[in-house]
C-alpha angles and dihedrals in degrees: 000000000000119000138191092203094105111104128351118326131198130207089250091054092050091048091051092047092050092048091051091049090050093051091049095042091239113158116232143183128200120234129197115162092338094235098129105032091128095056110115093348114140104139138067122306113269119251095237138028121211111200125207096196091109091057091077107132127122092218097189138359109192099189094177091056095038091235137116140187117218137175113242096249097060108121109243093229092054091049091051091050091052093048092046090062086068093043092256140113143195100240094230115109111167117147092283113184105153094343117140126220091246092050093050090052094044089054094041086229121171145159139212093307089070090080089065107027105024129239133294093287089060096048101044111090098180141000142197117207138179121223130205094254091059095261118145110206129190134190137171123015146232099283126078096232095052110114100158121130135015112319102243090163093070093042096049094042104100094007091119092216095300094123103039144294125306108225105173139004137200110209140190117237132203133205117268110247118251092224141349137211132181134208113209131183127182136212135153091218120091092207094056092046091047093052092048092047092051092048091052094045091054098046118100096247121124105228134184094214139358113194145164131213126189138169145089092052093303137093140176143182117217130192120186128202128195135187138060098325110021094151093066091053092046090052090050089051089051089061091051090051092049091054088050091055103262130100115219137194129220119238117195098178091056106148094100092055093053093043086057089053092052093046089052088070090069137059122197097193105016138043134278123215115194111209122200107205140145126263090249093055096050092101089057091051090051090050089054090049089054092047092053096039090243129155113232138198121176146183105229100200091050100039089230121145135178116210118196115210106195139169097026139108124258090255092052091047091049090052090050092050092049091049091048089053092050093049100039103029124285096248096048099070119075124182113229121161108026142134117264092247090062093046087055090059102039131046103238092221102033126222119336132190122255094252093056092047092049092050091048091050093050093050090048092051092049097051101029104037092165091054093223105116114106093322093178095055125096121201 
């Protein structure tokens, strides 16, 4: 595979390289930090890789407006460190590693903060993208109230590079909290955890994260609070938990607990199945995790769960994914981190209806007329 990642790159150079690939019919993929290359991939490797690592400038940080403009190749951790100097943050907290801002948005990746602030599509105000015919398209702007133009940000969020390359993003920022505190309650029973999670999700407390974890004979529900007086809110949540049948404890030094939640969305040596469920069906998802010996983390308000299938062959993992789809709904289970052998056995997205496929194909034809962008990836 050829790559243009050697040496500094500019947006203009990437646009030219993509145009040349389109004219030649050379298939390409776009690479940021390379942390999610397996997501959605089920076809042959592309012929060329176009890296965004040279697009690494924080173009603007408008602290007074709580907005920023970044090139797509800026590492998320570096951006967060820069914003923190002004007491601000980009409310995206997936397990980052070397991930770039553009890559996080292209994968629609997120962490526990999504329960409070939304995902990438909710935090991107504007975007500049490059298409395979050499077009550079822009939408949105730098201010929160700007709604002019076609919303490329929502379309490209989660597109996994199948439509074109993200070059630059305008993002909404939020103040960093003064302090945090977490209430946590444990139980090995999915039913008890589900009841407690529902009680917390329906109580009138403004949280900064409401998560589940389950596996290895243990389980817990966690609710985080941030601001000037998080302890008072955590203590109020403890009373809600008690009424729901679980006794919780308040943790003030809670960063390690939430880092563990984020890390549970990844698997270095196994496979991750992301399950889209409803709050009321979370106990059923936990039961399936127990049945398959999977480790689970979940976002209660969203009904999203990540199940880690580890220490098993590709055939065993494929059987587990197929059984999960039969039990939980075929379209609700997406394969994320996984070895190539497993992706050869299991469709990463699962079955889709004809209408969805037709719409996806039309959007692909409109934005990638050359048909060269990540052709082996399904979204």
